[in-house]
N, C-alpha and C positions, 0 to 999 in steps of 0.2 A: 331314659325319658326320651332319648332322640330314635330310639328303635322304630324302623319302618317310616321314619318320616322323609329319608333321602334314599336314592338309588344309585347316584354318582358322587364322585367327590373329586373337585379340582384343587389342588393345594399349591398355591403359587408364592414362592419366595419367603415361606414361613412354615413352622410346624411347632408343635408342643413336645418333640421327642429330642430335644438337643440337651445342652448342657444346663439350661437355666434352672435355678432353684423354684421349686413350687411350693409355697407355704400353705398353712391351713387357714391364714388369715392375713390380712395388710393392714392391721392396727396402725403400724407406724406411718404408713402413707396416709392414713386419714388424719393422724395427729399433725402430720407435717401440713396437709392442706389446711387444716383448721389455724394453726399458727399463721399460715400465710395470708388469711384473710381475718387476722386479730381474733380468733376464738381462744378461749381458755384451754389448758392442757394438763389435765389432772391423770390421764392415761390409765383408766380404770380397765381392769382385766377383761370386762365384758364388752368393751368397745371394738367392734369388728369392722375392717374393710372402708372406714370412711374418715380417718383422722388426718392424713396427709393433705387430701383434698380441702379440708375445712380451712387448715391454717393458711393456705396460699391466698384465700380471699378474705382473710382477717375475720374469722368465725372463732368462737369459743369451741374447744374441743374436749370438755370435761365429761361429757356423757353422749350416748349415741342421739339421744333426744334434743340435746343442745345443739350438737353439730348439725342434725337435720334442719332444725329451726332456723339456724343462723345461715345455713347454705341458702335456704329457702328465699332469704331477703337479698340474696346477691344475683346479679345478672349473669347469663351465661357468659358474656364478654369479661367480666370481672374474673370469674373462675378461670377462664381460657388464658387470660393474661398472666396467670399465676404458674403457668406450665413451666416456663425457664427455671421457676424456683426449685424445681425438682433436680436439677442438674448438679451433680457432684464433682464432675471433672470436666472443666471447659463446658461443653454442651452435652456432655454424656450423662446417663446412658444414651448410645446410639451415634448421636452426631457431636463433632468436637467444634469448638469455636463458632458458635450457633449463628452469630450475626454475619459471618462472611459466608458460611455455607448455606444458610437460609433455611435450615429445618429445625425442628423441635425435637427433644428427647420424646420418643413416641412409644417405648416400651416400659410404661410406668406401672399401670395398673394392669396386672396378669392376671391369669387364671388361679384359682386356689383349689386345694383338695378340700372339699366341704366336710366339716365335723359333723357328726351325726347327732342332731337334736331330735330325730324322730320324724324328720321330714324326707320327702323323696329328693335324693341327691343326684346331682348331674355328673360330677367328677368325685368318685370315691377312692382313687387311688393315682399314683403317678402315671401319666399316660404311657411312659416307657415301659411300666411294669404290665399296663393292660396290653400293650403290643406284644410283649415278649410272651404272654399266656394265651395270645390270640382272642383277647376279650375287646372286640370292635366289630363294626359292621362288615360284613364280607360282600364288598361292593367293588366294581371297578373304580380304580384310583389313577389319577394323573397328578404327578408331582414335578416340580423344576423350579429352576433359578435363572436369574440372568448371569451373564458372564462375569461381571466384576461386582453386581450387587452395592453394597454400601463401600465397597473398596475405593470409590470415587473420592471419599473424604480425604485420601493421601494427597491429592493435589493442593489442597488448602493445609494439611497438617504439617508438611514439610517445610512450610514457610515460618513455622513458629519453633524456634529452638526451644522455647519453655516448654512445650508439650514434648518434643524429643527427649528433652531432659528427663520428663516425668517417666517416659518409658524406659529410659536408661537406668535411672536411680531409684524411681519409685514405682515401679511395675508390679511389685506384690500388693500394693495397695490400689492401684488404678485398673489394672486388667480384670479383676474380679467385678468391680464396678461397671466398666464398659461392656463386658460379656456376660454379666448376669449370674456367675457361679459363686459358690460359698465364699465367705470372706473370714479373714483374721483367723485362719485355722492353719495347722502345720501342712495339711493336704492342700489347701489353697495356695500356699507358698510354692509347694512343689508343682503345681499346675502352672502357676504364673512363670516359674523358672523355667519350665518346659517349653511354653510357648515363647518366651523371650529368647531362648537357645535356638529353637526350631525357625523363627521368622526372622530373627535379627543377628543371631550368633553373639559372640561375646564382645565387649568394648560399649563405648557411648554411641549413641546415634547422631548422625549428622545429615545434613540435606545432600544426601547421594541417591544414585539410582537404586543401589541395593536397599536402602532405608524406604524409598517410596514404593518400591516392589513389595517389600515385608508388610509395610502398613496396609497397602491394598489387599494383599492376601489375607493378612490377618483380620481385618474388617469384613472382607467378603465371606470368609469361612467361619469366623466367630459370631457374626450377627445372624446370618441366615443359611450359608452353605453346608455347614455340619449338621444342622437339625433337620434340613430337609434330606440330605444323605442318609442320615440314620434313619429317620421316617420311611424312606423308599425300601431300606434294607429290611426293617422290621415288619412294615406292612407287606411286602411282598413274600416274606418268609411263611407267613401263616394264611394269606388272603387265599381264598377258593376262586376268587377272580382276577383278572389281569390287573397289573400295575405297570403303568408307563412312566418314565422318566425323561426329563428334557433339560437341556442347557439352552437358552435363547443367547445368541451372539450377534444377532443382526444389528449393524451399525448405520442408522440412518441419518438423516439431516436434523433429527429433532430427538431430545432427550430429556429427562429431568434434572440432568446436570451437564453444564458445558464447561470447558476448560476456562480456567481464570485467564482474563485478557483476550478472550477470542470473540467477545461481543456476540455471544450466542452463536457462532458459526461452527465450531468444532467440539465434537462430543468426545468423552473420555472413553467410551465403549458402551456395552449394553448395560447400564446402571438400574439400580433397584426401580421398579414400576415400568421400565421402559418397555417390557411387553405388552403392557396395557395399551400403549399408545396405537396399537394395531388391532385391538379388540373393541375398543370402545372410542367413540369421538369424544374427546376432551376439549370442549369448545374453548375453555378459558386460556388454554395453553398452546394448543397446536391447531392447524388447519384441518379442514375436512378433506380428506383424501379422494382424489379422482382417478380415472384411467391414466391421465396424463402425468401422474405423479410418480417418481420412482419408487416410492413406497407401496404402490398399489399391489404389486405381486406379493408382498409380505403380508398386507392385509388380508387378501384373498385366502392366503395359505393359512393364516392364523384362525380366521373366522371358520374356515372349513373344518379344521382339524378339532377345534374346540366344539363346534356344534355337532359334528359327527360324533365326538366322544359322548356328548350329552345325549344323542339319540340313541346310539348302539352300544355304548361302554368301549368302543374301539375308535382311536382318532384317524385311523386310515382303514375303514372296513373293506375298501374295494380299490380298484385302479382309479386314478384320477389324473387328469392332464393339469389341473391345478397346482397339484402336488408333485408333478413330473413322475407319477407312479411311485412316489415313495411308500415304502412300507415301514411302519413303525413297530418294531418287536418289543414285546413287553420285557421288563426288568425281572431278573431273578438273581440271586446270590451266587449262582453257578455260572450265569451270563449276565454280568452287571451292564446291559445295554442302555444306551440313551440316545435321544434324538437331538441332534445339534441343530438348531434352527437359525440359519445365518442366511447368507445370499442363496444357499441351496439347503436341502433338507439331507442331512448324512447321519447315518447311525454309526455311533462310536461305543467305546466301551471303557469303564474304568475312570469316570469323571474325577479328576483332581485326586487321584488315588493316594498318592503320598501325602498330601496335605490333609486329607480326611483321616487317614490312618493316624496321624498324630493325635488328632482330637479323639479317636476311639480308643487310644492308648491311655490318654489322661483321664477320660470319662468311661471305663469300662462297665460293660452291661451288667456283670455280675453285682453291682451295687444296687440294682432295681429288681433282680430276680426274686 
């Protein structure tokens, strides 16, 4: 359906090629939404993709027609206000202890593999299967992450022994919820045990530097890092065009997350969305940067590389004083290069190799072939 509609792809801090379960419908979400807005809940087999949304704003969810009709009587704000009702662990999926962190669970409604009802379908198989067999648009692709991504939640999480106890004693239940993989199976338990041992070792978790680092890396890898890394490797393997990989590490004065108690003066590192600060003027949160600001150099670099990629399919098509003549080498599985975008532009290799290898081991590709 999308064939020929776009000729470049920029994939920032997300992909559909990670460990997430991709269902054929989201009937359970539609039911929950209906209950949260006081809709009935008969769970007929033919209700697809609308139930959880209806419950959250007090609508009946006994049939698709009832759900739709009820939801139409609700305001957008009523539906939006029910979003925290989807949380299953603290504020997860995604963000824990929502009130303090200031975020909502954002990966609730996800893609589905569409059943064949005789209609034209957009997603007909798991994206990993498509990537393995080269069934995707062969175009220049740029992918990347920020350095700590969602790992910033560790600065809040370690303050709550209740949450640390969950990771210590109930990790087989909570880790699949937080990181979107299969639940309540023997294999799920094996995956959870592997993650627990890799990031935290044995024993109970306490507010220590090791625990803080473990939570940071687990969230950074489990929410975004691994899925982008796997996408980079799979896309580059059969792409006839170049694939470019980056890690944004620049730590400026501004961020989407500041250290607790710093009065918005200290950042934790390059967090999720922080790369966008230097590509777009986000007027509700950050100032408009000028030549007198220390961020100006990063703004110029980011805008130039992104626009050059859009124009040419190459983020560094020629020598540029703005980029200090940096040359961004494409990624390949034999030469897994990436551009580190920090105070300088530096080509490096094997981004977080050991951490991502653990996820590759726990979620092998042969399950999708």
